[in-house]
N, CA, C and O atoms as a GROMACS GRO file, in nm:
protein
  340
    1MET      N    1  -1.304   3.178   2.044
    1MET     CA    2  -1.352   3.086   2.114
    1MET      C    3  -1.281   2.861   2.064
    1MET      O    4  -1.282   2.807   1.953
    2THR      N    5  -1.238   2.807   2.187
    2THR     CA    6  -1.209   2.658   2.071
    2THR      C    7  -1.309   2.532   2.092
    2THR      O    8  -1.375   2.515   2.194
    3GLN      N    9  -1.309   2.461   2.001
    3GLN     CA   10  -1.376   2.380   2.110
    3GLN      C   11  -1.331   2.259   2.089
    3GLN      O   12  -1.263   2.233   1.989
    4PRO      N   13  -1.365   2.164   2.187
    4PRO     CA   14  -1.403   2.073   2.317
    4PRO      C   15  -1.401   1.981   2.195
    4PRO      O   16  -1.473   1.993   2.096
    5ALA      N   17  -1.266   1.846   2.227
    5ALA     CA   18  -1.126   1.827   2.084
    5ALA      C   19  -1.269   1.690   2.194
    5ALA      O   20  -1.295   1.693   2.314
    6GLN      N   21  -1.341   1.566   2.052
    6GLN     CA   22  -1.413   1.496   2.043
    6GLN      C   23  -1.380   1.356   2.019
    6GLN      O   24  -1.341   1.346   1.903
    7LEU      N   25  -1.380   1.213   2.094
    7LEU     CA   26  -1.325   1.102   2.057
    7LEU      C   27  -1.520   1.030   1.968
    7LEU      O   28  -1.638   1.014   1.999
    8ILE      N   29  -1.457   1.020   1.889
    8ILE     CA   30  -1.590   0.928   1.854
    8ILE      C   31  -1.573   0.734   1.893
    8ILE      O   32  -1.511   0.649   1.828
    9THR      N   33  -1.613   0.726   1.955
    9THR     CA   34  -1.656   0.497   1.961
    9THR      C   35  -1.652   0.471   1.843
    9THR      O   36  -1.658   0.553   1.752
   10PRO      N   37  -1.642   0.382   1.837
   10PRO     CA   38  -1.704   0.292   1.708
   10PRO      C   39  -1.814   0.276   1.711
   10PRO      O   40  -1.851   0.224   1.605
   11ASP      N   41  -1.930   0.301   1.812
   11ASP     CA   42  -2.044   0.282   1.809
   11ASP      C   43  -2.108   0.429   1.795
   11ASP      O   44  -2.228   0.438   1.770
   12GLY      N   45  -2.051   0.513   1.806
   12GLY     CA   46  -2.108   0.671   1.771
   12GLY      C   47  -2.098   0.786   1.855
   12GLY      O   48  -2.131   0.905   1.849
   13LYS      N   49  -2.034   0.699   1.946
   13LYS     CA   50  -2.132   0.786   2.067
   13LYS      C   51  -1.961   0.922   2.128
   13LYS      O   52  -1.841   0.936   2.108
   14LYS      N   53  -2.011   0.949   2.163
   14LYS     CA   54  -1.892   1.137   2.149
   14LYS      C   55  -1.815   1.163   2.260
   14LYS      O   56  -1.867   1.262   2.311
   15ILE      N   57  -1.749   1.139   2.306
   15ILE     CA   58  -1.706   1.193   2.431
   15ILE      C   59  -1.576   1.293   2.396
   15ILE      O   60  -1.489   1.309   2.310
   16ASP      N   61  -1.641   1.375   2.576
   16ASP     CA   62  -1.567   1.519   2.471
   16ASP      C   63  -1.439   1.510   2.563
   16ASP      O   64  -1.485   1.539   2.673
   17LEU      N   65  -1.338   1.492   2.576
   17LEU     CA   66  -1.241   1.519   2.594
   17LEU      C   67  -1.171   1.681   2.637
   17LEU      O   68  -1.179   1.776   2.559
   18SER      N   69  -1.102   1.689   2.774
   18SER     CA   70  -0.995   1.783   2.808
   18SER      C   71  -0.861   1.802   2.711
   18SER      O   72  -0.815   1.719   2.633
   19PRO      N   73  -0.823   1.906   2.732
   19PRO     CA   74  -0.682   1.887   2.672
   19PRO      C   75  -0.589   1.839   2.701
   19PRO      O   76  -0.515   1.850   2.603
   20ASP      N   77  -0.532   1.782   2.789
   20ASP     CA   78  -0.458   1.661   2.806
   20ASP      C   79  -0.542   1.529   2.853
   20ASP      O   80  -0.497   1.418   2.884
   21GLN      N   81  -0.660   1.569   2.851
   21GLN     CA   82  -0.704   1.378   2.771
   21GLN      C   83  -0.682   1.377   2.708
   21GLN      O   84  -0.645   1.261   2.694
   22TYR      N   85  -0.652   1.455   2.566
   22TYR     CA   86  -0.673   1.473   2.396
   22TYR      C   87  -0.554   1.463   2.377
   22TYR      O   88  -0.530   1.369   2.301
   23ARG      N   89  -0.411   1.551   2.432
   23ARG     CA   90  -0.248   1.521   2.427
   23ARG      C   91  -0.246   1.351   2.461
   23ARG      O   92  -0.192   1.276   2.380
   24GLN      N   93  -0.303   1.302   2.575
   24GLN     CA   94  -0.254   1.160   2.529
   24GLN      C   95  -0.325   1.092   2.524
   24GLN      O   96  -0.287   0.984   2.569
   25MET      N   97  -0.444   1.094   2.481
   25MET     CA   98  -0.480   0.964   2.360
   25MET      C   99  -0.448   1.055   2.144
   25MET      O  100  -0.528   1.033   2.053
   26LYS      N  101  -0.354   1.119   2.132
   26LYS     CA  102  -0.271   1.154   2.046
   26LYS      C  103  -0.166   1.124   2.063
   26LYS      O  104  -0.073   1.112   1.983
   27GLY      N  105  -0.172   1.105   2.206
   27GLY     CA  106   0.008   0.993   2.192
   27GLY      C  107  -0.027   0.848   2.186
   27GLY      O  108   0.037   0.759   2.130
   28LEU      N  109  -0.107   0.841   2.234
   28LEU     CA  110  -0.141   0.668   2.207
   28LEU      C  111  -0.172   0.588   2.067
   28LEU      O  112  -0.138   0.474   2.036
   29LEU      N  113  -0.239   0.675   1.999
   29LEU     CA  114  -0.257   0.649   1.868
   29LEU      C  115  -0.154   0.733   1.768
   29LEU      O  116  -0.173   0.717   1.647
   30ASP      N  117  -0.030   0.833   1.815
   30ASP     CA  118   0.062   0.810   1.744
   30ASP      C  119   0.145   0.741   1.723
   30ASP      O  120   0.214   0.728   1.622
   31MET      N  121   0.144   0.635   1.918
   31MET     CA  122   0.239   0.546   1.919
   31MET      C  123   0.234   0.434   1.806
   31MET      O  124   0.302   0.347   1.752
   32ARG      N  125   0.100   0.495   1.807
   32ARG     CA  126   0.014   0.318   1.787
   32ARG      C  127   0.054   0.285   1.613
   32ARG      O  128   0.077   0.171   1.572
   33GLN      N  129   0.055   0.385   1.542
   33GLN     CA  130   0.024   0.391   1.403
   33GLN      C  131   0.240   0.400   1.453
   33GLN      O  132   0.280   0.349   1.558
   34ARG      N  133   0.310   0.450   1.381
   34ARG     CA  134   0.468   0.423   1.428
   34ARG      C  135   0.447   0.227   1.469
   34ARG      O  136   0.468   0.151   1.374
   35ARG      N  137   0.417   0.178   1.576
   35ARG     CA  138   0.455   0.027   1.549
   35ARG      C  139   0.382  -0.055   1.437
   35ARG      O  140   0.396  -0.177   1.426
   36GLN      N  141   0.278   0.042   1.331
   36GLN     CA  142   0.246  -0.116   1.262
   36GLN      C  143   0.337  -0.012   1.160
   36GLN      O  144   0.361  -0.059   1.049
   37THR      N  145   0.376   0.092   1.183
   37THR     CA  146   0.459   0.100   1.033
   37THR      C  147   0.542   0.055   1.068
   37THR      O  148   0.552  -0.064   1.041
   38THR      N  149   0.635   0.107   1.135
   38THR     CA  150   0.735   0.024   1.123
   38THR      C  151   0.725  -0.206   1.123
   38THR      O  152   0.842  -0.241   1.118
   39ARG      N  153   0.660  -0.296   1.126
   39ARG     CA  154   0.599  -0.451   1.141
   39ARG      C  155   0.573  -0.370   1.012
   39ARG      O  156   0.661  -0.284   1.018
   40SER      N  157   0.505  -0.348   0.902
   40SER     CA  158   0.500  -0.337   0.806
   40SER      C  159   0.580  -0.366   0.692
   40SER      O  160   0.556  -0.442   0.598
   41ARG      N  161   0.730  -0.256   0.724
   41ARG     CA  162   0.798  -0.199   0.670
   41ARG      C  163   0.903  -0.352   0.670
   41ARG      O  164   0.945  -0.426   0.581
   42VAL      N  165   0.914  -0.349   0.816
   42VAL     CA  166   0.986  -0.572   0.852
   42VAL      C  167   0.924  -0.632   0.778
   42VAL      O  168   0.976  -0.705   0.693
   43ARG      N  169   0.795  -0.615   0.791
   43ARG     CA  170   0.686  -0.739   0.698
   43ARG      C  171   0.753  -0.760   0.536
   43ARG      O  172   0.764  -0.868   0.477
   44MET      N  173   0.784  -0.652   0.497
   44MET     CA  174   0.761  -0.630   0.289
   44MET      C  175   0.925  -0.711   0.323
   44MET      O  176   0.930  -0.829   0.287
   45LYS      N  177   1.052  -0.652   0.387
   45LYS     CA  178   1.149  -0.679   0.394
   45LYS      C  179   1.164  -0.771   0.453
   45LYS      O  180   1.264  -0.795   0.520
   46ALA      N  181   1.097  -0.819   0.444
   46ALA     CA  182   1.146  -0.975   0.508
   46ALA      C  183   1.083  -1.130   0.355
   46ALA      O  184   1.123  -1.237   0.311
   47ALA      N  185   0.968  -1.032   0.337
   47ALA     CA  186   0.932  -1.077   0.136
   47ALA      C  187   1.001  -1.016   0.087
   47ALA      O  188   0.938  -0.912   0.067
   48ILE      N  189   1.087  -1.006   0.053
   48ILE     CA  190   1.211  -0.879  -0.053
   48ILE      C  191   1.296  -0.984  -0.082
   48ILE      O  192   1.344  -1.044  -0.178
   49GLN      N  193   1.295  -0.982   0.063
   49GLN     CA  194   1.428  -1.137   0.099
   49GLN      C  195   1.436  -1.243   0.069
   49GLN      O  196   1.530  -1.300   0.015
   50ALA      N  197   1.290  -1.303   0.115
   50ALA     CA  198   1.263  -1.404   0.059
   50ALA      C  199   1.267  -1.501  -0.064
   50ALA      O  200   1.286  -1.620  -0.090
   51GLY      N  201   1.223  -1.311  -0.162
   51GLY     CA  202   1.203  -1.373  -0.305
   51GLY      C  203   1.344  -1.340  -0.368
   51GLY      O  204   1.352  -1.399  -0.476
   52HIS      N  205   1.423  -1.290  -0.348
   52HIS     CA  206   1.599  -1.283  -0.354
   52HIS      C  207   1.579  -1.406  -0.419
   52HIS      O  208   1.507  -1.503  -0.396
   53GLY      N  209   1.670  -1.374  -0.515
   53GLY     CA  210   1.749  -1.514  -0.584
   53GLY      C  211   1.620  -1.609  -0.588
   53GLY      O  212   1.642  -1.712  -0.525
   54MET      N  213   1.459  -1.602  -0.660
   54MET     CA  214   1.426  -1.716  -0.625
   54MET      C  215   1.389  -1.746  -0.783
   54MET      O  216   1.316  -1.839  -0.815
   55THR      N  217   1.461  -1.637  -0.897
   55THR     CA  218   1.451  -1.730  -1.030
   55THR      C  219   1.622  -1.714  -1.082
   55THR      O  220   1.678  -1.730  -1.191
   56ALA      N  221   1.654  -1.685  -0.987
   56ALA     CA  222   1.840  -1.719  -1.008
   56ALA      C  223   1.864  -1.888  -1.148
   56ALA      O  224   1.824  -2.004  -1.143
   57GLY      N  225   1.950  -1.811  -1.251
   57GLY     CA  226   1.946  -1.883  -1.298
   57GLY      C  227   1.858  -1.964  -1.423
   57GLY      O  228   1.895  -2.042  -1.511
   58GLY      N  229   1.731  -1.909  -1.388
   58GLY     CA  230   1.657  -1.941  -1.497
   58GLY      C  231   1.614  -1.816  -1.611
   58GLY      O  232   1.693  -1.721  -1.607
   59GLY      N  233   1.483  -1.800  -1.725
   59GLY     CA  234   1.503  -1.731  -1.791
   59GLY      C  235   1.449  -1.614  -1.789
   59GLY      O  236   1.330  -1.602  -1.819
   60SER      N  237   1.540  -1.482  -1.745
   60SER     CA  238   1.468  -1.301  -1.787
   60SER      C  239   1.384  -1.300  -1.831
   60SER      O  240   1.337  -1.322  -1.942
   61LEU      N  241   1.333  -1.245  -1.661
   61LEU     CA  242   1.176  -1.205  -1.617
   61LEU      C  243   1.185  -1.064  -1.654
   61LEU      O  244   1.069  -1.022  -1.646
   62THR      N  245   1.310  -0.908  -1.715
   62THR     CA  246   1.256  -0.823  -1.800
   62THR      C  247   1.230  -0.896  -1.910
   62THR      O  248   1.121  -0.867  -1.958
   63GLU      N  249   1.322  -1.025  -1.997
   63GLU     CA  250   1.338  -1.013  -2.115
   63GLU      C  251   1.218  -1.054  -2.142
   63GLU      O  252   1.164  -1.007  -2.242
   64ALA      N  253   1.146  -1.152  -2.060
   64ALA     CA  254   0.978  -1.198  -2.095
   64ALA      C  255   0.886  -1.092  -2.087
   64ALA      O  256   0.798  -1.094  -2.173
   65LEU      N  257   0.883  -0.959  -1.971
   65LEU     CA  258   0.829  -0.879  -2.009
   65LEU      C  259   0.830  -0.833  -2.094
   65LEU      O  260   0.720  -0.830  -2.147
   66ILE      N  261   0.930  -0.772  -2.164
   66ILE     CA  262   0.918  -0.642  -2.307
   66ILE      C  263   0.945  -0.768  -2.446
   66ILE      O  264   0.966  -0.720  -2.558
   67GLN      N  265   0.942  -0.947  -2.430
   67GLN     CA  266   0.817  -1.031  -2.513
   67GLN      C  267   0.677  -1.007  -2.482
   67GLN      O  268   0.609  -0.945  -2.563
   68GLU      N  269   0.613  -1.065  -2.342
   68GLU     CA  270   0.538  -1.021  -2.377
   68GLU      C  271   0.462  -0.874  -2.471
   68GLU      O  272   0.399  -0.879  -2.577
   69ARG      N  273   0.495  -0.747  -2.386
   69ARG     CA  274   0.469  -0.619  -2.373
   69ARG      C  275   0.406  -0.649  -2.578
   69ARG      O  276   0.291  -0.667  -2.618
   70ALA      N  277   0.551  -0.640  -2.669
   70ALA     CA  278   0.538  -0.651  -2.812
   70ALA      C  279   0.451  -0.775  -2.824
   70ALA      O  280   0.381  -0.783  -2.924
   71GLN      N  281   0.449  -0.850  -2.754
   71GLN     CA  282   0.260  -0.940  -2.842
   71GLN      C  283   0.142  -0.904  -2.796
   71GLN      O  284   0.037  -0.938  -2.851
   72GLU      N  285   0.150  -0.835  -2.693
   72GLU     CA  286   0.089  -0.752  -2.694
   72GLU      C  287  -0.001  -0.687  -2.752
   72GLU      O  288  -0.120  -0.717  -2.762
   73ARG      N  289   0.088  -0.540  -2.815
   73ARG     CA  290   0.152  -0.423  -2.876
   73ARG      C  291   0.048  -0.518  -3.081
   73ARG      O  292  -0.054  -0.491  -3.145
   74ALA      N  293   0.143  -0.604  -3.092
   74ALA     CA  294   0.117  -0.671  -3.193
   74ALA      C  295  -0.068  -0.723  -3.150
   74ALA      O  296  -0.139  -0.624  -3.166
   75ARG      N  297  -0.115  -0.793  -3.124
   75ARG     CA  298  -0.251  -0.838  -3.081
   75ARG      C  299  -0.306  -0.646  -3.109
   75ARG      O  300  -0.265  -0.603  -3.217
   76GLU      N  301  -0.379  -0.552  -3.032
   76GLU     CA  302  -0.364  -0.425  -2.996
   76GLU      C  303  -0.367  -0.394  -3.180
   76GLU      O  304  -0.476  -0.381  -3.235
   77ASP      N  305  -0.212  -0.384  -3.274
   77ASP     CA  306  -0.249  -0.335  -3.376
   77ASP      C  307  -0.271  -0.394  -3.438
   77ASP      O  308  -0.267  -0.340  -3.548
   78ALA      N  309  -0.320  -0.564  -3.446
   78ALA     CA  310  -0.422  -0.645  -3.572
   78ALA      C  311  -0.525  -0.626  -3.524
   78ALA      O  312  -0.613  -0.697  -3.572
   79LYS      N  313  -0.586  -0.500  -3.380
   79LYS     CA  314  -0.741  -0.554  -3.382
   79LYS      C  315  -0.766  -0.376  -3.469
   79LYS      O  316  -0.840  -0.336  -3.560
   80LEU      N  317  -0.675  -0.320  -3.393
   80LEU     CA  318  -0.704  -0.127  -3.520
   80LEU      C  319  -0.736  -0.116  -3.632
   80LEU      O  320  -0.823  -0.053  -3.690
   81ASP      N  321  -0.609  -0.226  -3.678
   81ASP     CA  322  -0.621  -0.262  -3.818
   81ASP      C  323  -0.772  -0.312  -3.857
   81ASP      O  324  -0.856  -0.260  -3.930
   82TRP      N  325  -0.772  -0.406  -3.798
   82TRP     CA  326  -0.935  -0.491  -3.859
   82TRP      C  327  -1.078  -0.394  -3.891
   82TRP      O  328  -1.152  -0.388  -3.990
   83PHE      N  329  -1.077  -0.317  -3.746
   83PHE     CA  330  -1.116  -0.226  -3.753
   83PHE      C  331  -1.127  -0.074  -3.824
   83PHE      O  332  -1.223   0.001  -3.842
   84LYS      N  333  -1.015  -0.065  -3.850
   84LYS     CA  334  -0.985  -0.004  -3.996
   84LYS      C  335  -1.074   0.064  -4.100
   84LYS      O  336  -1.117   0.174  -4.137
   85ASN      N  337  -1.074  -0.108  -4.135
   85ASN     CA  338  -1.090  -0.213  -4.284
   85ASN      C  339  -1.203  -0.241  -4.208
   85ASN      O  340  -1.286  -0.322  -4.248
   0.00000   0.00000   0.00000
């Protein structure tokens, strides 16, 4: 015995769907999801392209990150040394 498909509305109302109605609804929802994914990829690509080259000619962000991490490790080591003594 198969269980009938149900659509639950935002209000919590349950609507029984026939197999044909279920397939139609699933197709609509799948299409909506694909459109949203495509839009988000387009927005992400646009953001990456907009940010490309923003720091060109400036200091190296990688070098700044390495220095920041080294300073952070030194602070952590100093805290640990303080606790040990």
